[in-house]
N, C-alpha and C positions, 0 to 999 in steps of 0.2 A: 518564516512560517512557524507557528506554534505547533509542534508535533505532538499528536495525540495518540494515534494507533497505527498499526502496520499489518500487512499481510505478507507472509513468506511465499515466494513463488520461485519457480525454476527460471533459469536464464531464458529458456525457450518461451515460457509464458510471459515473461517480463516485456518482451518487445511488443507483442499483441496488446497486452493490458495498458502499457504506457501510451501507445498510439491511440487506443480507444479512449482512455481518460483525457488525453489532450484534445481529441475531437469533441468530447462532451464538455470541455472546459472545466474539468474537476481538478482542483489544486492538489498536487502530490509531488513527492520526490522519490528517487530510487536510491537506495543505499546498500552498500556491502558491509561487511563486518567493520565495526568501530568500537569505541569505548562504551557507547550506549547500547549497542546491539551485538550480540554474538550470534552470527548467522552461520549455519552449517555450510560446508563446501557445496558448490553447485546451486546455491540459493541466493536470492536478492530480497530485500525488503522494499515494498512499496508503501511509503509513509504518507499519512494524511493528517491534516489539522482536524479540529472539531468541525463537523459538517452539519448542515441543515438536515432535518429528517428526510426530506424528499431526496436530496443528494446522497445521503447515506443509504437510502433504499436502493438507489441505482448502483452504488458501489457494491452493496451486499449481493445484489443480483449478479453483477459482473463476476464477483469473486465466489459465487455459489455458496453463500452462507455467512455465518457469524464466527468464523474461525480466526478472527483477527487477534492481535496481541497488543497490550498497552505499550506505549512508548515510554521507556524509563530514561529520562535525560539526567 
């Protein structure tokens, strides 16, 4: 997967969001801190590839806004 952007979420949020994304068939991965991402304690990154506009609109609504961060690989 070509990683494009991500949202930071709490561990509690990650379970619900991951399940919802899987049900909607939206490609994503969940990551913790690594060389590309420095994630604060208690958080995870839900990472996405470039998405079609309609799919991004669904993700934006699910995550309640445009507070995503670019994925720096």
